[in-house]
C-alpha positions as CSV (number, residue, x, y, z in Angstrom):
1,X,-30.5,-18.8,40.5
2,X,-28.1,-20.7,43.3
3,X,-25.4,-18.6,44.3
4,X,-22.6,-21.0,43.3
5,X,-24.2,-21.3,40.0
6,X,-23.9,-17.0,39.7
7,X,-20.5,-17.1,40.8
8,X,-19.4,-20.0,38.3
9,X,-21.2,-17.9,35.5
10,X,-19.8,-14.6,36.8
11,X,-16.0,-16.2,36.6
12,X,-16.6,-18.1,33.4
13,X,-17.4,-14.6,31.5
14,X,-14.3,-12.8,33.2
15,X,-12.6,-15.9,31.7
16,X,-13.7,-16.0,28.1
17,X,-14.5,-12.4,27.7
18,X,-10.5,-11.2,26.6
19,X,-11.2,-14.0,24.2
20,X,-14.3,-12.5,22.6
21,X,-12.8,-9.9,22.6
22,X,-9.5,-10.1,21.0
23,X,-11.7,-12.5,18.4
24,X,-14.0,-9.4,17.7
25,X,-11.1,-7.5,16.8
26,X,-9.3,-9.8,15.3
27,X,-11.9,-10.3,12.6
28,X,-13.1,-7.0,11.9
29,X,-12.7,-6.0,8.3
30,X,-9.9,-3.8,7.3
31,X,-10.2,-1.4,4.8
32,X,-7.0,0.2,3.6
33,X,-5.9,2.6,0.9
34,X,-3.1,2.7,-1.8
35,X,-2.0,5.8,-2.9
36,X,0.6,6.1,-5.5
37,X,1.4,8.9,-8.0
38,X,0.9,6.5,-11.3
39,X,-0.2,3.1,-12.3
40,X,2.2,0.8,-10.7
41,X,3.1,2.5,-8.0
42,X,0.8,1.1,-5.8
43,X,2.1,-2.5,-6.9
44,X,5.6,-1.4,-4.9
45,X,3.4,-2.8,-1.8
46,X,1.4,-5.4,-3.7
47,X,2.8,-8.1,-1.3
48,X,1.3,-6.9,1.5
49,X,-2.0,-5.9,-0.4
50,X,-2.3,-9.4,-1.5
51,X,-2.0,-10.7,2.3
52,X,-4.3,-8.4,3.6
53,X,-6.6,-9.7,0.5
54,X,-6.0,-13.2,1.1
55,X,-7.5,-12.6,4.5
56,X,-11.0,-10.5,3.9
57,X,-9.5,-7.1,4.4
58,X,-10.7,-4.8,2.0
59,X,-8.2,-3.1,0.1
60,X,-8.0,-0.4,-3.0
61,X,-5.4,0.7,-5.0
62,X,-4.8,3.8,-6.9
63,X,-2.9,6.2,-8.9
64,X,-3.8,10.1,-8.5
65,X,-2.3,11.0,-12.2
66,X,-3.9,8.7,-15.2
67,X,-0.4,8.0,-16.2
68,X,-0.3,9.4,-19.8
69,X,2.7,10.9,-20.1
70,X,5.0,8.1,-19.2
71,X,5.4,6.8,-22.6
72,X,8.2,7.3,-25.4
73,X,5.9,7.1,-28.8
74,X,2.2,6.4,-27.2
75,X,-0.2,9.6,-27.2
76,X,-1.7,10.9,-24.3
77,X,-5.7,9.5,-24.8
78,X,-4.3,6.2,-25.8
79,X,-1.8,5.8,-22.9
80,X,-4.2,7.0,-20.4
81,X,-6.9,4.5,-21.7
82,X,-3.8,1.7,-21.7
83,X,-2.5,2.4,-18.5
84,X,-5.8,2.4,-17.0
85,X,-6.9,-1.0,-17.9
86,X,-2.7,-2.1,-17.1
87,X,-4.3,-1.0,-13.5
88,X,-7.7,-3.0,-13.5
89,X,-5.8,-6.1,-14.3
90,X,-2.9,-6.1,-11.8
91,X,-5.3,-5.3,-9.0
92,X,-7.1,-8.7,-10.1
93,X,-4.0,-10.4,-10.0
94,X,-4.3,-11.0,-6.1
95,X,-8.0,-9.3,-5.7
96,X,-8.1,-6.1,-4.7
97,X,-9.6,-2.6,-6.9
98,X,-7.3,-0.8,-8.8
99,X,-8.7,2.6,-9.7
100,X,-7.2,5.4,-11.7
101,X,-8.1,9.3,-10.9
102,X,-8.1,11.6,-14.2
103,X,-4.7,13.9,-13.4
104,X,-2.5,13.9,-16.3
105,X,0.8,12.3,-15.3
106,X,3.7,15.1,-14.8
107,X,1.2,17.7,-13.9
108,X,-0.2,17.2,-10.3
109,X,-0.3,20.2,-8.0
110,X,-0.9,19.8,-4.1
111,X,-3.8,22.2,-4.8
112,X,-7.2,22.8,-2.7
113,X,-9.4,21.0,-5.6
114,X,-6.9,17.9,-5.6
115,X,-6.7,18.1,-1.7
116,X,-10.6,17.4,-1.9
117,X,-10.4,14.8,-4.7
118,X,-8.0,12.6,-1.7
119,X,-10.1,13.2,1.1
120,X,-13.5,12.1,-0.6
121,X,-11.8,8.8,-1.9
122,X,-10.5,8.0,2.0
123,X,-13.7,9.1,3.0
124,X,-15.3,6.9,0.6
125,X,-12.9,3.9,1.3
126,X,-14.2,4.2,5.2
127,X,-10.4,3.9,5.6
128,X,-8.3,2.1,8.6
129,X,-5.1,3.0,7.1
130,X,-3.6,4.4,4.1
131,X,-0.4,3.5,2.6
132,X,1.2,6.5,0.1
133,X,4.7,8.0,-0.6
134,X,7.2,10.1,1.3
135,X,7.0,13.9,0.2
136,X,10.6,13.4,-0.8
137,X,11.5,12.1,-4.3
138,X,13.0,12.5,-8.0
139,X,9.5,12.8,-9.3
140,X,7.2,16.0,-8.6
141,X,3.8,14.0,-9.1
142,X,5.4,11.2,-6.3
143,X,6.0,13.9,-3.9
144,X,2.7,16.2,-4.9
145,X,1.1,12.8,-3.8
146,X,2.8,12.6,-0.2
147,X,1.9,16.6,0.5
148,X,-1.7,16.1,-1.0
149,X,-1.7,13.0,1.5
150,X,-0.5,14.8,4.5
151,X,-2.6,17.6,3.5
152,X,-5.7,15.4,3.6
153,X,-5.1,13.3,6.8
154,X,-6.7,15.6,9.1
155,X,-9.4,17.1,7.2
156,X,-10.5,13.7,6.6
157,X,-12.2,14.0,10.1
158,X,-14.1,17.6,9.6
159,X,-17.4,17.6,8.6
160,X,-17.8,21.2,7.7
161,X,-14.6,20.3,5.0
162,X,-16.4,18.5,1.6
163,X,-19.3,17.7,3.6
164,X,-21.2,16.1,1.0
165,X,-19.2,13.1,1.7
166,X,-19.7,11.9,5.4
167,X,-16.3,12.2,7.2
168,X,-14.1,9.5,9.0
169,X,-15.0,9.3,12.8
170,X,-11.3,7.9,13.4
171,X,-8.8,9.4,11.9
172,X,-6.8,6.4,10.0
173,X,-3.1,5.2,9.8
174,X,-1.3,7.2,7.4
175,X,2.3,4.9,6.8
176,X,4.8,5.8,4.1
177,X,6.0,3.3,1.9
178,X,9.6,2.8,1.5
179,X,11.9,4.8,-0.4
180,X,15.7,5.3,-1.3
181,X,16.3,9.3,-0.8
182,X,18.2,10.6,2.1
183,X,17.0,14.2,2.0
184,X,16.4,15.9,3.7
185,X,15.9,12.7,6.1
186,X,16.1,8.8,4.8
187,X,13.3,6.4,4.7
188,X,13.1,4.8,9.0
189,X,11.2,1.4,8.7
190,X,8.9,1.4,11.8
191,X,7.3,-2.2,10.0
192,X,8.7,-4.5,7.8
193,X,6.2,-7.3,6.0
194,X,7.7,-10.2,4.7
195,X,6.8,-11.3,1.4
196,X,9.3,-14.1,-0.1
197,X,5.9,-16.3,0.5
198,X,4.3,-13.9,-2.6
199,X,7.2,-12.1,-4.1
200,X,5.7,-13.9,-7.8
201,X,2.3,-12.5,-7.6
202,X,3.9,-9.5,-6.5
203,X,6.0,-9.5,-9.6
204,X,2.9,-11.2,-11.7
205,X,1.4,-7.2,-11.0
206,X,3.9,-5.6,-12.7
207,X,3.8,-7.8,-15.8
208,X,0.4,-6.2,-16.3
209,X,1.9,-3.0,-16.9
210,X,3.6,-4.1,-19.8
211,X,3.6,0.2,-21.2
212,X,5.7,0.2,-18.7
213,X,7.8,-2.4,-17.7
214,X,8.8,-3.3,-21.3
215,X,8.0,0.0,-22.9
216,X,8.0,3.1,-21.6
217,X,11.0,2.4,-17.9
218,X,13.6,0.3,-20.8
219,X,13.3,2.7,-22.7
220,X,14.2,5.9,-19.6
221,X,16.7,3.2,-18.8
222,X,18.5,2.7,-21.5
223,X,17.5,-1.2,-22.0
224,X,15.2,-1.1,-24.3
225,X,17.5,-4.2,-25.9
226,X,17.8,-6.1,-23.4
227,X,13.8,-6.8,-22.5
228,X,12.9,-10.3,-24.6
229,X,10.2,-10.8,-27.4
230,X,8.2,-13.2,-26.2
231,X,5.5,-12.9,-22.7
232,X,6.7,-15.9,-20.9
233,X,10.9,-14.5,-21.3
234,X,9.9,-11.3,-20.8
235,X,8.2,-12.1,-17.3
236,X,11.6,-14.2,-16.5
237,X,13.6,-10.9,-17.1
238,X,11.4,-8.9,-14.7
239,X,11.7,-11.4,-12.1
240,X,15.5,-11.0,-12.5
241,X,15.7,-7.3,-12.5
242,X,13.0,-6.1,-10.6
243,X,12.8,-9.2,-7.2
244,X,15.8,-6.4,-6.0
245,X,13.8,-3.5,-5.4
246,X,12.2,-5.5,-2.9
247,X,15.4,-6.7,-0.8
248,X,14.9,-7.1,2.8
249,X,18.6,-6.4,3.2
250,X,18.2,-2.9,4.5
251,X,15.9,-4.0,7.3
252,X,17.4,-6.6,8.5
253,X,17.3,-5.4,12.2
254,X,13.5,-4.4,12.0
255,X,12.7,-8.2,11.0
256,X,15.1,-9.9,13.3
257,X,12.7,-7.7,15.6
258,X,9.4,-8.5,14.4
259,X,10.2,-11.9,13.6
260,X,12.9,-13.6,15.4
261,X,16.7,-14.0,14.6
262,X,16.3,-17.4,12.8
263,X,13.4,-16.6,10.5
264,X,14.3,-12.5,10.8
265,X,17.7,-13.6,9.3
266,X,16.4,-15.6,5.8
267,X,14.0,-13.4,4.8
268,X,14.9,-12.9,1.4
269,X,12.0,-10.1,-0.1
270,X,9.5,-7.7,2.2
271,X,8.0,-4.7,2.0
272,X,9.0,-1.7,4.9
273,X,6.4,0.7,6.2
274,X,7.5,4.1,8.3
275,X,5.0,6.1,10.7
276,X,4.1,9.6,8.8
277,X,3.2,10.9,12.5
278,X,0.1,11.8,10.7
279,X,-4.0,10.6,12.3
280,X,-3.8,7.1,14.1
281,X,0.0,6.1,15.1
282,X,1.4,2.7,14.7
283,X,2.5,1.3,18.3
284,X,3.2,-2.4,19.7
285,X,-0.2,-3.1,20.9
286,X,-1.4,-2.3,17.4
287,X,0.6,-3.7,15.0
288,X,-0.6,-7.0,14.6
289,X,-4.3,-5.1,14.1
290,X,-3.0,-3.5,11.2
291,X,-0.7,-6.3,10.1
292,X,-2.9,-9.6,11.3
293,X,-0.6,-11.6,9.3
294,X,2.3,-10.8,11.5
295,X,0.1,-13.0,14.1
296,X,1.1,-16.4,12.7
297,X,4.2,-15.6,12.1
């Protein structure tokens, strides 16, 4: 090969290699697991989950309990069956898997046995990213779900713990989903995702949890008499009463930081996440890897 041609090829390869590497990185399928305490809890980040799913990434939603205590009249065994099916339908709305574990609602404890359940499911998902609640909440199941995931966070990489399930060679990124609790410390958003374009899909997910949205939660909050009768009217009422939980207002500064002043100032709905400090850390360099739809904004 002539020296000039060889030199040309070397220069050409150096020129295109970064682009090829970036393309490979962008095309890698992410494995994401969203863990909540009860069926319908993972739906809190349903908008972002839908965006991942639309891009072909693998998303698994998990309820750590079967939700068998969350109703004023339906008995536990029947309710667990109902809620498992409602969760499955909610996942189907956005094209993701949604599984419900067999722990009793209201009885979850941060035991070693339950920790192994969480380690197992994170490993089986080969998770790159784990989303879960902070361990500060009014509900003990929510708190202990957070504790269980934090306790599992390092152990998913330890081969001698639960050796029958292959350990993860790289520790996932562990992110808290948002909440409004202030003790012992308030939630701090490290990344916020615009969901204006998918907010209705998120409401469609909640709409599948009929035993919760229109029966138990309405009863528990004293608004059962306000719930409409027809399915269409209920869906409309749900949007009117629940979209506020995805309000972008508390996260305006972070949205402007990520999306720019013009777009960030006008986003109406978002989902926010905080780096738990466990496992892989969220950085400016890897944020678009874990949230690839930020690249198209």
